[in-house]
N, C-alpha and C positions, 0 to 999 in steps of 0.2 A: 766308424767313419761316416756312414750313411746318415746317421742322425745329425752330424754337424752340418751336412748339406742342407738337411731339412730345416734346421734352425736358421741358417743363412737365408734360405728361401722365404722364411717368414718375416724377414726384416724390411721388405719393401725397399730394397736397395736400388742403387743406380750404378751401373758400370760406367766408370769414367776414364779408365785406362786399360788398354789391351796392347800387349806387345808379344811378338814371337821371336824366339832366338833360334836360328837355323843351326844346322850341324857345323857350318863353317863360322860360327859365332856372329854372323850378320844379324842384326836386329831390325825387325820390321814393326814399326809402331802403327797399329791399325786404328787405335783410338786414343786420343789425348784430348780431354775436354777443352774446348775453346780453340784448339789447333787442328786436330784431325778427327774427322767423323763426328757423330752425334752421340751423346750419352744414351745408354739403353736401360730401360726399366728391367729390373731383375726381380722376379716373383716366383710364385708357385708353378711348377711345371705340371704336366698332366698328373693327376693324383695317383694314377696307376704306378708311377715311378716309386712310390713309397711302399708298394706291396711286399718287397723283400726286406724292409727295415725290421730289425729284430728288437726284442726287449719290450718292456711294459710301456715305455714312453710313447710309443706309436703302435700300441697294441689294439686289439679289437675294442677293448672298453673305451679307450680314447676316441676311436673312430665313431663308435655308436653315440657317444656323448656329443660329438660334433654333429653327426647326423640329426640327433634329437634337437639340438640347438637350431638347426637349419630347417627343421620340420621335413626331413627326408626319411621315408620309410625304409628300414633296413632289417626288420625282424627276420630272423632265421638265416641271414646272409653271414658268410665268413668275411675274413679281412679283405680278400680280393673282390668279392661281391659288394661289400660296403664301400670300398674305394670307387668301384665302378659306378655305383648308384650316385655317389657324391659328385663324380666327375660328369655323369650324365646330367644331373641337375645344374651343375656349374655351366655346361655348354648350352643348356636351355635358358640360361640367364635367370635362374630362379632366385638368385641373390647376387649382390655386388661382390667384386673381388675383395674389396676392403672388408666387407662383412665376413666373407669366408676366412680371410687371414685373421681377423680379430677373434672369431669364434674358434678357429683352429688353435690359436694361442691360449684361449680360456680353457678349452678342452684338454690341452697339453699341459698347461702350467697352473690353471686355476686352483686345483686342490693342493698343489704344492706350496702356493704362496699365501694361503689363507692366514696362517699364523703371523705372517709379517705385514699384514695389511695396515695394522696400526701405526707402523713406522714409515709408511709411504708418504712422500711429500703431498701437500694439499693440492688437489686438482688432478691427481693421477686417478684414472677411472678404475674402479674395482671390477672383478669379473661380473658382478651382477649388473653393474651399470652398462657394461658392454652388451648385455643382452637386451637392453631396452630400446 
């Protein structure tokens, strides 16, 4: 379940509707784009949030690749330390949020889609193009 949250976080989504149903079935609409409230950007939370994610998808190898792509030194660090180093660089504005998300996606999915690159529509950037 945690990986699903991470994938959603990478989508650069926008929250456009938020309602709460109370125990008495009363519905409180807190956000409805254009009517109530303002849409909220939805993105990556603090990277330490991902420390407990299991599996290879967000394992140390993926995080080290991300750190390498962003030129963040993480040699000898474990998963928690690598995430902390990445978050520290993020807070120091060493790179844009867009760059972080793009490089996170490349590190997470790049090797998995290499075989399918030939069938992508024209104009879709390859992992190599995202690093330029």
